[in-house]
N, CA and C atoms as a LAMMPS dump frame, in Angstrom:
ITEM: TIMESTEP
0
ITEM: NUMBER OF ATOMS
666
ITEM: BOX BOUNDS ff ff ff
-5.0000000000000000e+02 5.0000000000000000e+02
-5.0000000000000000e+02 5.0000000000000000e+02
-5.0000000000000000e+02 5.0000000000000000e+02
ITEM: ATOMS id mol type element x y z
1 1 1 N 0.847 -1.212 0
2 1 2 C 0 0 0
3 1 3 C 0.875 1.252 0
4 2 1 N 0.471 2.233 -0.819
5 2 2 C 1.23 3.472 -0.845
6 2 3 C 1.049 4.233 0.46
7 3 1 N 2.018 5.036 0.808
8 3 2 C 1.981 5.75 2.076
9 3 3 C 1.916 7.247 1.829
10 4 1 N 1.393 8.02 2.797
11 4 2 C 1.257 9.464 2.605
12 4 3 C 2.552 10.16 2.243
13 5 1 N 3.715 9.611 2.703
14 5 2 C 4.994 10.257 2.402
15 5 3 C 5.197 10.405 0.898
16 6 1 N 4.652 9.438 0.143
17 6 2 C 4.82 9.456 -1.305
18 6 3 C 4.155 10.685 -1.906
19 7 1 N 3.11 11.177 -1.228
20 7 2 C 2.41 12.365 -1.716
21 7 3 C 3.341 13.572 -1.763
22 8 1 N 4.346 13.59 -0.876
23 8 2 C 5.28 14.719 -0.85
24 8 3 C 6.244 14.649 -2.036
25 9 1 N 6.432 13.437 -2.563
26 9 2 C 7.359 13.248 -3.673
27 9 3 C 6.656 13.422 -5.013
28 10 1 N 5.474 12.813 -5.13
29 10 2 C 4.737 12.847 -6.386
30 10 3 C 3.892 14.102 -6.494
31 11 1 N 3.81 14.642 -7.685
32 11 2 C 2.962 15.801 -7.925
33 11 3 C 1.503 15.364 -7.991
34 12 1 N 0.64 16.072 -7.321
35 12 2 C -0.787 15.774 -7.367
36 12 3 C -1.476 16.72 -8.337
37 13 1 N -2.348 16.201 -9.224
38 13 2 C -3.086 17.076 -10.136
39 13 3 C -4.026 18.012 -9.393
40 14 1 N -4.35 17.655 -8.143
41 14 2 C -5.202 18.528 -7.344
42 14 3 C -4.476 19.825 -7.007
43 15 1 N -3.139 19.766 -6.995
44 15 2 C -2.34 20.966 -6.752
45 15 3 C -2.228 21.825 -8.004
46 16 1 N -2.601 21.258 -9.151
47 16 2 C -2.458 21.96 -10.425
48 16 3 C -3.798 22.429 -10.988
49 17 1 N -4.848 22.432 -10.168
50 17 2 C -6.117 23.012 -10.589
51 17 3 C -7.246 22.047 -10.863
52 18 1 N -7.054 20.746 -10.608
53 18 2 C -8.101 19.778 -10.92
54 18 3 C -9.372 20.03 -10.117
55 19 1 N -9.218 20.22 -8.812
56 19 2 C -10.385 20.489 -7.97
57 19 3 C -11.003 21.84 -8.325
58 20 1 N -10.17 22.797 -8.667
59 20 2 C -10.649 24.119 -9.081
60 20 3 C -11.508 24 -10.341
61 21 1 N -11.087 23.151 -11.261
62 21 2 C -11.841 22.944 -12.501
63 21 3 C -13.206 22.33 -12.207
64 22 1 N -13.23 21.336 -11.317
65 22 2 C -14.489 20.687 -10.954
66 22 3 C -15.445 21.673 -10.294
67 23 1 N -14.91 22.567 -9.469
68 23 2 C -15.756 23.57 -8.826
69 23 3 C -16.357 24.526 -9.854
70 24 1 N -15.601 24.838 -10.904
71 24 2 C -16.124 25.692 -11.972
72 24 3 C -17.25 24.983 -12.723
73 25 1 N -17.092 23.686 -12.924
74 25 2 C -18.144 22.905 -13.578
75 25 3 C -19.412 22.939 -12.731
76 26 1 N -19.249 22.798 -11.423
77 26 2 C -20.403 22.852 -10.521
78 26 3 C -21.047 24.23 -10.546
79 27 1 N -20.234 25.263 -10.537
80 27 2 C -20.737 26.637 -10.593
81 27 3 C -21.518 26.871 -11.885
82 28 1 N -21.006 26.335 -12.98
83 28 2 C -21.675 26.465 -14.271
84 28 3 C -23.009 25.709 -14.255
85 29 1 N -23.022 24.547 -13.615
86 29 2 C -24.248 23.75 -13.52
87 29 3 C -25.316 24.495 -12.729
88 30 1 N -24.911 25.179 -11.678
89 30 2 C -25.873 25.961 -10.896
90 30 3 C -26.47 27.097 -11.731
91 31 1 N -25.625 27.771 -12.497
92 31 2 C -26.109 28.852 -13.358
93 31 3 C -27.067 28.3 -14.408
94 32 1 N -26.761 27.124 -14.923
95 32 2 C -27.643 26.466 -15.892
96 32 3 C -28.99 26.139 -15.259
97 33 1 N -28.96 25.639 -14.039
98 33 2 C -30.191 25.317 -13.323
99 33 3 C -31.075 26.555 -13.179
100 34 1 N -30.46 27.679 -12.832
101 34 2 C -31.21 28.932 -12.692
102 34 3 C -31.735 29.416 -14.039
103 35 1 N -30.963 29.202 -15.091
104 35 2 C -31.402 29.588 -16.434
105 35 3 C -32.634 28.795 -16.842
106 36 1 N -32.637 27.5 -16.546
107 36 2 C -33.781 26.656 -16.89
108 36 3 C -35.013 27.042 -16.088
109 37 1 N -34.812 27.375 -14.822
110 37 2 C -35.936 27.823 -13.999
111 37 3 C -36.526 29.109 -14.558
112 38 1 N -35.66 30.011 -15.004
113 38 2 C -36.119 31.274 -15.591
114 38 3 C -36.878 31.022 -16.886
115 39 1 N -36.365 30.112 -17.697
116 39 2 C -37.013 29.803 -18.973
117 39 3 C -38.403 29.224 -18.765
118 40 1 N -38.501 28.252 -17.882
119 40 2 C -39.781 27.582 -17.651
120 40 3 C -40.798 28.534 -17.037
121 41 1 N -40.319 29.459 -16.209
122 41 2 C -41.23 30.43 -15.583
123 41 3 C -41.562 31.595 -16.506
124 42 1 N -40.908 31.644 -17.674
125 42 2 C -41.214 32.684 -18.658
126 42 3 C -40.461 33.983 -18.472
127 43 1 N -39.378 33.961 -17.694
128 43 2 C -38.584 35.172 -17.46
129 43 3 C -37.408 35.196 -18.439
130 44 1 N -37.643 35.772 -19.608
131 44 2 C -36.632 35.789 -20.661
132 44 3 C -35.378 36.563 -20.3
133 45 1 N -35.528 37.684 -19.601
134 45 2 C -34.379 38.505 -19.226
135 45 3 C -33.473 37.764 -18.255
136 46 1 N -34.082 37.11 -17.264
137 46 2 C -33.305 36.345 -16.294
138 46 3 C -32.599 35.179 -16.983
139 47 1 N -33.284 34.552 -17.931
140 47 2 C -32.677 33.453 -18.691
141 47 3 C -31.423 33.933 -19.412
142 48 1 N -31.516 35.078 -20.058
143 48 2 C -30.381 35.608 -20.809
144 48 3 C -29.224 35.965 -19.874
145 49 1 N -29.549 36.51 -18.7
146 49 2 C -28.503 36.86 -17.729
147 49 3 C -27.74 35.616 -17.262
148 50 1 N -28.491 34.558 -16.971
149 50 2 C -27.849 33.316 -16.522
150 50 3 C -27.085 32.657 -17.668
151 51 1 N -27.587 32.809 -18.88
152 51 2 C -26.884 32.278 -20.049
153 51 3 C -25.519 32.95 -20.196
154 52 1 N -25.481 34.258 -20.005
155 52 2 C -24.214 34.983 -20.078
156 52 3 C -23.277 34.573 -18.941
157 53 1 N -23.866 34.27 -17.789
158 53 2 C -23.059 33.807 -16.653
159 53 3 C -22.41 32.459 -16.975
160 54 1 N -23.172 31.586 -17.635
161 54 2 C -22.639 30.29 -18.056
162 54 3 C -21.461 30.481 -19.003
163 55 1 N -21.597 31.402 -19.952
164 55 2 C -20.526 31.684 -20.912
165 55 3 C -19.265 32.153 -20.185
166 56 1 N -19.453 33.02 -19.187
167 56 2 C -18.31 33.538 -18.423
168 56 3 C -17.615 32.418 -17.649
169 57 1 N -18.4 31.602 -16.96
170 57 2 C -17.825 30.525 -16.15
171 57 3 C -17.127 29.499 -17.035
172 58 1 N -17.736 29.191 -18.168
173 58 2 C -17.135 28.227 -19.097
174 58 3 C -15.783 28.733 -19.598
175 59 1 N -15.69 30.027 -19.848
176 59 2 C -14.426 30.615 -20.286
177 59 3 C -13.362 30.476 -19.199
178 60 1 N -13.754 30.704 -17.952
179 60 2 C -12.821 30.552 -16.828
180 60 3 C -12.38 29.097 -16.677
181 61 1 N -13.324 28.189 -16.885
182 61 2 C -13.006 26.768 -16.802
183 61 3 C -12.037 26.348 -17.903
184 62 1 N -12.244 26.873 -19.105
185 62 2 C -11.343 26.565 -20.224
186 62 3 C -9.914 27.018 -19.914
187 63 1 N -9.799 28.162 -19.239
188 63 2 C -8.473 28.674 -18.869
189 63 3 C -7.789 27.737 -17.875
190 64 1 N -8.571 27.177 -16.948
191 64 2 C -8.012 26.23 -15.976
192 64 3 C -7.557 24.956 -16.682
193 65 1 N -8.362 24.492 -17.641
194 65 2 C -7.997 23.298 -18.411
195 65 3 C -6.676 23.506 -19.137
196 66 1 N -6.53 24.669 -19.761
197 66 2 C -5.281 24.969 -20.479
198 66 3 C -4.093 25.008 -19.518
199 67 1 N -4.335 25.538 -18.321
200 67 2 C -3.261 25.609 -17.329
201 67 3 C -2.827 24.21 -16.888
202 68 1 N -3.804 23.342 -16.653
203 68 2 C -3.484 21.969 -16.247
204 68 3 C -2.723 21.252 -17.354
205 69 1 N -3.213 21.392 -18.59
206 69 2 C -2.54 20.751 -19.725
207 69 3 C -1.12 21.297 -19.894
208 70 1 N -0.96 22.59 -19.665
209 70 2 C 0.349 23.204 -19.808
210 70 3 C 1.347 22.731 -18.775
211 71 1 N 0.855 22.334 -17.606
212 71 2 C 1.74 21.88 -16.533
213 71 3 C 2.104 20.404 -16.654
214 72 1 N 1.322 19.647 -17.416
215 72 2 C 1.538 18.201 -17.489
216 72 3 C 2.932 17.792 -17.967
217 73 1 N 3.489 18.424 -19.023
218 73 2 C 4.817 17.987 -19.489
219 73 3 C 5.902 18.074 -18.425
220 74 1 N 5.778 19.026 -17.509
221 74 2 C 6.797 19.199 -16.476
222 74 3 C 6.577 18.347 -15.246
223 75 1 N 5.458 17.629 -15.224
224 75 2 C 5.151 16.811 -14.055
225 75 3 C 5.628 15.38 -14.286
226 76 1 N 6.941 15.203 -14.209
227 76 2 C 7.491 13.876 -14.46
228 76 3 C 7.031 12.861 -13.436
229 77 1 N 6.941 13.293 -12.178
230 77 2 C 6.472 12.411 -11.12
231 77 3 C 5.061 12.824 -10.747
232 78 1 N 4.11 12.208 -11.401
233 78 2 C 2.704 12.536 -11.18
234 78 3 C 2.039 11.372 -10.464
235 79 1 N 1.233 11.681 -9.437
236 79 2 C 0.619 10.619 -8.64
237 79 3 C -0.556 9.968 -9.344
238 80 1 N -0.857 10.379 -10.574
239 80 2 C -1.937 9.777 -11.346
240 80 3 C -1.486 9.598 -12.79
241 81 1 N -2.136 8.69 -13.489
242 81 2 C -1.866 8.482 -14.9
243 81 3 C -2.274 9.72 -15.695
244 82 1 N -1.359 10.253 -16.488
245 82 2 C -1.626 11.499 -17.215
246 82 3 C -2.753 11.344 -18.229
247 83 1 N -2.776 10.206 -18.909
248 83 2 C -3.823 9.964 -19.901
249 83 3 C -5.19 9.947 -19.231
250 84 1 N -5.294 9.261 -18.087
251 84 2 C -6.562 9.207 -17.365
252 84 3 C -6.966 10.591 -16.864
253 85 1 N -5.991 11.376 -16.459
254 85 2 C -6.271 12.736 -16.011
255 85 3 C -6.867 13.566 -17.143
256 86 1 N -6.291 13.443 -18.334
257 86 2 C -6.805 14.182 -19.489
258 86 3 C -8.2 13.697 -19.872
259 87 1 N -8.441 12.403 -19.747
260 87 2 C -9.765 11.861 -20.048
261 87 3 C -10.791 12.352 -19.034
262 88 1 N -10.354 12.479 -17.775
263 88 2 C -11.251 13.021 -16.748
264 88 3 C -11.644 14.451 -17.099
265 89 1 N -10.669 15.264 -17.444
266 89 2 C -10.943 16.651 -17.825
267 89 3 C -11.862 16.715 -19.043
268 90 1 N -11.666 15.794 -19.964
269 90 2 C -12.493 15.755 -21.169
270 90 3 C -13.951 15.502 -20.819
271 91 1 N -14.203 14.596 -19.871
272 91 2 C -15.576 14.309 -19.455
273 91 3 C -16.199 15.524 -18.768
274 92 1 N -15.408 16.22 -17.954
275 92 2 C -15.939 17.431 -17.315
276 92 3 C -16.224 18.514 -18.353
277 93 1 N -15.349 18.623 -19.337
278 93 2 C -15.575 19.612 -20.395
279 93 3 C -16.822 19.274 -21.204
280 94 1 N -17.135 17.991 -21.313
281 94 2 C -18.356 17.579 -22.006
282 94 3 C -19.598 18.081 -21.271
283 95 1 N -19.519 18.13 -19.941
284 95 2 C -20.628 18.68 -19.152
285 95 3 C -20.847 20.141 -19.522
286 96 1 N -19.754 20.896 -19.573
287 96 2 C -19.834 22.315 -19.927
288 96 3 C -20.353 22.496 -21.348
289 97 1 N -19.877 21.66 -22.261
290 97 2 C -20.318 21.755 -23.655
291 97 3 C -21.805 21.432 -23.781
292 98 1 N -22.279 20.453 -23.004
293 98 2 C -23.699 20.091 -23.036
294 98 3 C -24.564 21.248 -22.549
295 99 1 N -24.132 21.886 -21.469
296 99 2 C -24.865 23.04 -20.941
297 99 3 C -24.907 24.159 -21.968
298 100 1 N -23.77 24.429 -22.58
299 100 2 C -23.689 25.469 -23.608
300 100 3 C -24.591 25.134 -24.794
301 101 1 N -24.604 23.865 -25.175
302 101 2 C -25.422 23.415 -26.307
303 101 3 C -26.918 23.551 -25.995
304 102 1 N -27.308 23.199 -24.789
305 102 2 C -28.719 23.288 -24.388
306 102 3 C -29.203 24.731 -24.414
307 103 1 N -28.428 25.621 -23.804
308 103 2 C -28.832 27.026 -23.754
309 103 3 C -28.831 27.64 -25.145
310 104 1 N -27.9 27.209 -25.992
311 104 2 C -27.883 27.684 -27.367
312 104 3 C -29.105 27.219 -28.129
313 105 1 N -29.508 25.974 -27.893
314 105 2 C -30.705 25.422 -28.532
315 105 3 C -31.949 26.191 -28.118
316 106 1 N -32.047 26.477 -26.828
317 106 2 C -33.219 27.186 -26.314
318 106 3 C -33.23 28.641 -26.757
319 107 1 N -32.065 29.273 -26.768
320 107 2 C -31.987 30.674 -27.192
321 107 3 C -32.297 30.803 -28.676
322 108 1 N -31.919 29.797 -29.453
323 108 2 C -32.155 29.839 -30.891
324 108 3 C -33.562 29.461 -31.28
325 109 1 N -34.314 28.934 -30.319
326 109 2 C -35.712 28.562 -30.567
327 109 3 C -36.569 29.099 -29.425
328 110 1 N -36.5 30.39 -29.246
329 110 2 C -37.167 31.032 -28.109
330 110 3 C -38.683 30.857 -28.126
331 111 1 N -39.229 30.573 -29.31
332 111 2 C -40.677 30.407 -29.406
333 111 3 C -41.124 29.031 -28.909
334 112 1 N -40.154 28.122 -28.761
335 112 2 C -40.469 26.779 -28.291
336 112 3 C -40.74 26.814 -26.791
337 113 1 N -41.923 26.349 -26.414
338 113 2 C -42.303 26.351 -25.009
339 113 3 C -42.402 24.923 -24.498
340 114 1 N -42.005 24.739 -23.268
341 114 2 C -42.119 23.422 -22.648
342 114 3 C -43.565 23.225 -22.214
343 115 1 N -44.228 22.181 -22.695
344 115 2 C -45.632 21.938 -22.334
345 115 3 C -45.809 21.817 -20.829
346 116 1 N -46.941 22.273 -20.339
347 116 2 C -47.207 22.234 -18.9
348 116 3 C -47.088 20.823 -18.335
349 117 1 N -47.536 19.827 -19.105
350 117 2 C -47.527 18.446 -18.624
351 117 3 C -46.107 17.892 -18.438
352 118 1 N -45.115 18.607 -19.001
353 118 2 C -43.734 18.128 -18.935
354 118 3 C -42.849 18.974 -18.025
355 119 1 N -43.352 20.104 -17.575
356 119 2 C -42.526 21.035 -16.804
357 119 3 C -41.974 20.416 -15.523
358 120 1 N -42.822 19.718 -14.785
359 120 2 C -42.395 19.137 -13.509
360 120 3 C -41.258 18.145 -13.716
361 121 1 N -41.401 17.293 -14.727
362 121 2 C -40.366 16.291 -14.984
363 121 3 C -39.093 16.912 -15.553
364 122 1 N -39.231 17.991 -16.335
365 122 2 C -38.04 18.699 -16.829
366 122 3 C -37.269 19.283 -15.648
367 123 1 N -38.008 19.904 -14.722
368 123 2 C -37.38 20.412 -13.497
369 123 3 C -36.618 19.282 -12.793
370 124 1 N -37.289 18.125 -12.681
371 124 2 C -36.713 16.986 -11.969
372 124 3 C -35.466 16.466 -12.681
373 125 1 N -35.508 16.429 -14.022
374 125 2 C -34.357 15.96 -14.796
375 125 3 C -33.167 16.9 -14.619
376 126 1 N -33.444 18.201 -14.65
377 126 2 C -32.383 19.197 -14.449
378 126 3 C -31.801 19.069 -13.041
379 127 1 N -32.677 18.99 -12.044
380 127 2 C -32.206 18.899 -10.659
381 127 3 C -31.362 17.646 -10.429
382 128 1 N -31.777 16.536 -11.035
383 128 2 C -31.023 15.288 -10.885
384 128 3 C -29.646 15.409 -11.525
385 129 1 N -29.592 16.047 -12.688
386 129 2 C -28.304 16.264 -13.359
387 129 3 C -27.384 17.125 -12.499
388 130 1 N -27.956 18.162 -11.887
389 130 2 C -27.154 19.039 -11.028
390 130 3 C -26.655 18.277 -9.806
391 131 1 N -27.493 17.409 -9.261
392 131 2 C -27.092 16.608 -8.102
393 131 3 C -25.911 15.702 -8.439
394 132 1 N -25.891 15.182 -9.664
395 132 2 C -24.755 14.358 -10.087
396 132 3 C -23.474 15.178 -10.151
397 133 1 N -23.57 16.394 -10.664
398 133 2 C -22.394 17.265 -10.738
399 133 3 C -21.911 17.611 -9.331
400 134 1 N -22.845 17.861 -8.432
401 134 2 C -22.477 18.164 -7.044
402 134 3 C -21.8 16.963 -6.382
403 135 1 N -22.322 15.77 -6.664
404 135 2 C -21.726 14.564 -6.078
405 135 3 C -20.354 14.29 -6.681
406 136 1 N -20.193 14.639 -7.959
407 136 2 C -18.872 14.525 -8.585
408 136 3 C -17.877 15.433 -7.872
409 137 1 N -18.318 16.631 -7.525
410 137 2 C -17.464 17.563 -6.787
411 137 3 C -17.064 16.972 -5.435
412 138 1 N -18.033 16.343 -4.755
413 138 2 C -17.731 15.692 -3.475
414 138 3 C -16.704 14.575 -3.66
415 139 1 N -16.856 13.826 -4.753
416 139 2 C -15.922 12.739 -5.043
417 139 3 C -14.501 13.261 -5.234
418 140 1 N -14.383 14.376 -5.936
419 140 2 C -13.063 14.966 -6.174
420 140 3 C -12.446 15.463 -4.867
421 141 1 N -13.265 16.076 -4.026
422 141 2 C -12.778 16.552 -2.724
423 141 3 C -12.258 15.382 -1.885
424 142 1 N -13.05 14.309 -1.83
425 142 2 C -12.644 13.132 -1.05
426 142 3 C -11.407 12.471 -1.656
427 143 1 N -11.298 12.507 -2.983
428 143 2 C -10.131 11.921 -3.648
429 143 3 C -8.863 12.697 -3.308
430 144 1 N -8.984 14.029 -3.257
431 144 2 C -7.846 14.856 -2.878
432 144 3 C -7.381 14.564 -1.466
433 145 1 N -8.343 14.353 -0.569
434 145 2 C -8.001 14.007 0.815
435 145 3 C -7.329 12.634 0.876
436 146 1 N -7.834 11.72 0.05
437 146 2 C -7.284 10.359 0.054
438 146 3 C -5.821 10.35 -0.373
439 147 1 N -5.481 11.163 -1.359
440 147 2 C -4.104 11.204 -1.842
441 147 3 C -3.135 11.755 -0.795
442 148 1 N -3.672 12.435 0.212
443 148 2 C -2.818 12.963 1.277
444 148 3 C -2.692 11.994 2.459
445 149 1 N -3.666 11.083 2.583
446 149 2 C -3.665 10.21 3.762
447 149 3 C -3.658 8.724 3.435
448 150 1 N -4.239 8.366 2.289
449 150 2 C -4.423 6.962 1.9
450 150 3 C -5.102 6.171 3.015
451 151 1 N -6.031 6.824 3.71
452 151 2 C -6.721 6.168 4.816
453 151 3 C -7.922 5.376 4.3
454 152 1 N -8.282 4.352 5.053
455 152 2 C -9.429 3.519 4.684
456 152 3 C -10.726 4.325 4.76
457 153 1 N -10.772 5.272 5.695
458 153 2 C -11.955 6.123 5.829
459 153 3 C -12.189 6.922 4.555
460 154 1 N -11.135 7.51 4.021
461 154 2 C -11.277 8.304 2.797
462 154 3 C -11.631 7.418 1.611
463 155 1 N -11.066 6.219 1.574
464 155 2 C -11.399 5.285 0.495
465 155 3 C -12.888 4.932 0.533
466 156 1 N -13.419 4.721 1.742
467 156 2 C -14.842 4.406 1.886
468 156 3 C -15.717 5.591 1.482
469 157 1 N -15.254 6.798 1.796
470 157 2 C -16.003 7.992 1.392
471 157 3 C -16.076 8.102 -0.129
472 158 1 N -14.979 7.746 -0.789
473 158 2 C -14.947 7.761 -2.254
474 158 3 C -15.949 6.753 -2.81
475 159 1 N -15.996 5.573 -2.208
476 159 2 C -16.935 4.538 -2.658
477 159 3 C -18.383 5.003 -2.491
478 160 1 N -18.668 5.689 -1.38
479 160 2 C -20.019 6.197 -1.145
480 160 3 C -20.414 7.204 -2.217
481 161 1 N -19.491 8.102 -2.546
482 161 2 C -19.756 9.1 -3.59
483 161 3 C -20 8.421 -4.935
484 162 1 N -19.187 7.417 -5.244
485 162 2 C -19.32 6.7 -6.513
486 162 3 C -20.654 5.971 -6.59
487 163 1 N -21.068 5.371 -5.491
488 163 2 C -22.355 4.673 -5.46
489 163 3 C -23.514 5.645 -5.646
490 164 1 N -23.4 6.822 -5.035
491 164 2 C -24.442 7.837 -5.195
492 164 3 C -24.516 8.328 -6.635
493 165 1 N -23.367 8.457 -7.281
494 165 2 C -23.339 8.857 -8.687
495 165 3 C -24.093 7.851 -9.547
496 166 1 N -23.835 6.569 -9.338
497 166 2 C -24.514 5.531 -10.12
498 166 3 C -26.012 5.517 -9.847
499 167 1 N -26.377 5.7 -8.576
500 167 2 C -27.79 5.716 -8.205
501 167 3 C -28.514 6.887 -8.863
502 168 1 N -27.903 8.067 -8.813
503 168 2 C -28.509 9.258 -9.408
504 168 3 C -28.597 9.133 -10.929
505 169 1 N -27.591 8.493 -11.528
506 169 2 C -27.616 8.298 -12.977
507 169 3 C -28.79 7.405 -13.372
508 170 1 N -29.067 6.378 -12.598
509 170 2 C -30.209 5.507 -12.869
510 170 3 C -31.517 6.285 -12.768
511 171 1 N -31.604 7.168 -11.774
512 171 2 C -32.798 7.999 -11.622
513 171 3 C -32.972 8.914 -12.831
514 172 1 N -31.866 9.492 -13.291
515 172 2 C -31.914 10.387 -14.448
516 172 3 C -32.381 9.644 -15.696
517 173 1 N -31.922 8.415 -15.867
518 173 2 C -32.323 7.612 -17.026
519 173 3 C -33.815 7.319 -16.999
520 174 1 N -34.343 7.008 -15.834
521 174 2 C -35.776 6.741 -15.701
522 174 3 C -36.602 7.979 -16.036
523 175 1 N -36.163 9.132 -15.547
524 175 2 C -36.877 10.382 -15.836
525 175 3 C -36.801 10.699 -17.325
526 176 1 N -35.619 10.508 -17.908
527 176 2 C -35.44 10.765 -19.341
528 176 3 C -36.373 9.897 -20.174
529 177 1 N -36.442 8.609 -19.871
530 177 2 C -37.299 7.697 -20.631
531 177 3 C -38.761 8.102 -20.544
532 178 1 N -39.188 8.504 -19.351
533 178 2 C -40.571 8.957 -19.166
534 178 3 C -40.852 10.214 -19.983
535 179 1 N -39.912 11.145 -19.983
536 179 2 C -40.081 12.395 -20.729
537 179 3 C -40.08 12.165 -22.235
538 180 1 N -39.241 11.269 -22.714
539 180 2 C -39.197 10.97 -24.146
540 180 3 C -40.542 10.416 -24.608
541 181 1 N -41.125 9.534 -23.803
542 181 2 C -42.449 8.987 -24.15
543 181 3 C -43.488 10.095 -24.217
544 182 1 N -43.433 11.017 -23.269
545 182 2 C -44.378 12.132 -23.262
546 182 3 C -44.153 13.046 -24.46
547 183 1 N -42.892 13.243 -24.825
548 183 2 C -42.576 14.119 -25.96
549 183 3 C -43.163 13.577 -27.256
550 184 1 N -43.023 12.277 -27.471
551 184 2 C -43.53 11.681 -28.706
552 184 3 C -45.05 11.518 -28.698
553 185 1 N -45.658 11.73 -27.539
554 185 2 C -47.12 11.675 -27.454
555 185 3 C -47.754 13.053 -27.625
556 186 1 N -46.92 14.089 -27.758
557 186 2 C -47.444 15.446 -27.908
558 186 3 C -48.193 15.602 -29.225
559 187 1 N -49.278 16.322 -29.169
560 187 2 C -50.055 16.602 -30.376
561 187 3 C -49.611 17.947 -30.939
562 188 1 N -48.478 17.928 -31.578
563 188 2 C -47.906 19.152 -32.146
564 188 3 C -47.109 18.781 -33.392
565 189 1 N -46.423 19.752 -33.971
566 189 2 C -45.697 19.501 -35.21
567 189 3 C -44.421 18.7 -34.948
568 190 1 N -43.934 17.976 -35.957
569 190 2 C -42.747 17.121 -35.797
570 190 3 C -41.497 17.877 -35.349
571 191 1 N -41.337 19.118 -35.816
572 191 2 C -40.151 19.892 -35.444
573 191 3 C -40.131 20.158 -33.937
574 192 1 N -41.277 20.529 -33.383
575 192 2 C -41.366 20.788 -31.941
576 192 3 C -41.086 19.524 -31.136
577 193 1 N -41.582 18.392 -31.628
578 193 2 C -41.331 17.115 -30.955
579 193 3 C -39.841 16.783 -30.989
580 194 1 N -39.226 16.998 -32.15
581 194 2 C -37.79 16.734 -32.287
582 194 3 C -36.974 17.605 -31.334
583 195 1 N -37.317 18.897 -31.277
584 195 2 C -36.58 19.816 -30.408
585 195 3 C -36.741 19.44 -28.94
586 196 1 N -37.95 19.006 -28.57
587 196 2 C -38.186 18.617 -27.181
588 196 3 C -37.388 17.364 -26.825
589 197 1 N -37.373 16.394 -27.747
590 197 2 C -36.597 15.171 -27.51
591 197 3 C -35.106 15.489 -27.419
592 198 1 N -34.653 16.404 -28.282
593 198 2 C -33.251 16.821 -28.266
594 198 3 C -32.901 17.493 -26.944
595 199 1 N -33.799 18.319 -26.437
596 199 2 C -33.584 18.996 -25.155
597 199 3 C -33.466 17.983 -24.025
598 200 1 N -34.375 17.025 -24.002
599 200 2 C -34.382 16.007 -22.951
600 200 3 C -33.09 15.196 -22.964
601 201 1 N -32.693 14.748 -24.144
602 201 2 C -31.474 13.946 -24.269
603 201 3 C -30.233 14.749 -23.868
604 202 1 N -30.226 16.021 -24.214
605 202 2 C -29.066 16.863 -23.897
606 202 3 C -28.944 17.099 -22.396
607 203 1 N -30.077 17.341 -21.734
608 203 2 C -30.047 17.518 -20.277
609 203 3 C -29.572 16.236 -19.606
610 204 1 N -30.092 15.106 -20.081
611 204 2 C -29.711 13.818 -19.501
612 204 3 C -28.231 13.51 -19.724
613 205 1 N -27.661 14.029 -20.805
614 205 2 C -26.245 13.763 -21.091
615 205 3 C -25.329 14.346 -20.012
616 206 1 N -25.786 15.394 -19.332
617 206 2 C -24.999 15.967 -18.231
618 206 3 C -24.765 14.903 -17.158
619 207 1 N -25.83 14.157 -16.847
620 207 2 C -25.725 13.077 -15.86
621 207 3 C -24.761 11.997 -16.327
622 208 1 N -24.832 11.673 -17.616
623 208 2 C -23.954 10.642 -18.177
624 208 3 C -22.489 11.044 -18.07
625 209 1 N -22.189 12.283 -18.443
626 209 2 C -20.8 12.744 -18.402
627 209 3 C -20.282 12.839 -16.969
628 210 1 N -21.159 13.224 -16.041
629 210 2 C -20.752 13.287 -14.63
630 210 3 C -20.411 11.892 -14.113
631 211 1 N -21.222 10.908 -14.504
632 211 2 C -20.941 9.527 -14.101
633 211 3 C -19.627 9.044 -14.704
634 212 1 N -19.406 9.347 -15.986
635 212 2 C -18.16 8.951 -16.644
636 212 3 C -16.947 9.59 -15.964
637 213 1 N -17.077 10.87 -15.595
638 213 2 C -15.98 11.554 -14.91
639 213 3 C -15.688 10.885 -13.57
640 214 1 N -16.754 10.496 -12.866
641 214 2 C -16.579 9.797 -11.601
642 214 3 C -15.871 8.465 -11.777
643 215 1 N -16.24 7.736 -12.835
644 215 2 C -15.579 6.46 -13.126
645 215 3 C -14.092 6.669 -13.416
646 216 1 N -13.796 7.74 -14.16
647 216 2 C -12.405 8.016 -14.509
648 216 3 C -11.598 8.408 -13.268
649 217 1 N -12.239 9.159 -12.363
650 217 2 C -11.558 9.531 -11.125
651 217 3 C -11.215 8.29 -10.311
652 218 1 N -12.143 7.352 -10.233
653 218 2 C -11.874 6.106 -9.516
654 218 3 C -10.741 5.324 -10.174
655 219 1 N -10.729 5.334 -11.499
656 219 2 C -9.671 4.623 -12.228
657 219 3 C -8.305 5.24 -11.932
658 220 1 N -8.26 6.557 -11.799
659 220 2 C -6.997 7.228 -11.505
660 220 3 C -6.469 6.869 -10.124
661 221 1 N -7.387 6.558 -9.217
662 221 2 C -6.99 6.261 -7.839
663 221 3 C -6.662 4.791 -7.623
664 222 1 N -7.011 3.959 -8.592
665 222 2 C -6.821 2.512 -8.413
666 222 3 C -5.348 2.119 -8.577
């Protein structure tokens, strides 16, 4: 078993902005959640404000990603596999890209309204996706602590976070399937049905990418 002393020798990606990047992803997810609430409630101005906030946070996150990538060549002694680290960042960036894509879709089709019968479940799908991002953040925090102590307690905390991620992902899939059925049952034009299905799938993809990032984090620690 590795010992905490090794942490002093090996460079930790958490020291190079990994946890900072995850926090930006969470911050962006919160802004997205508020944007969706504004959209569903019909507050166009608030939606646009939160959309701009997402753009700002995403830009800050991209800068952190570039910084981490820039530091990798000099980190000869890294406590994690570099390839896995880059794959982890890629999954987190997919979360940001999905949020950006969703808001772009909604902004470009402002006349598209979410049917009343679907609003509650859309709220639930968004909230579940945000919960996955929050749990991913918890996983990263616990992983950073584990690399400093290698204690069994921290390892168990990581397992709990990972289990919660999988559980929440299953919930998101169930909500997505229910919403897709409702979307195709709508009595409206095919374009509106397509856009609604696209929206549902895109929101659900946030949960998928968060789960993938969690899996990659566990792989880095193994």
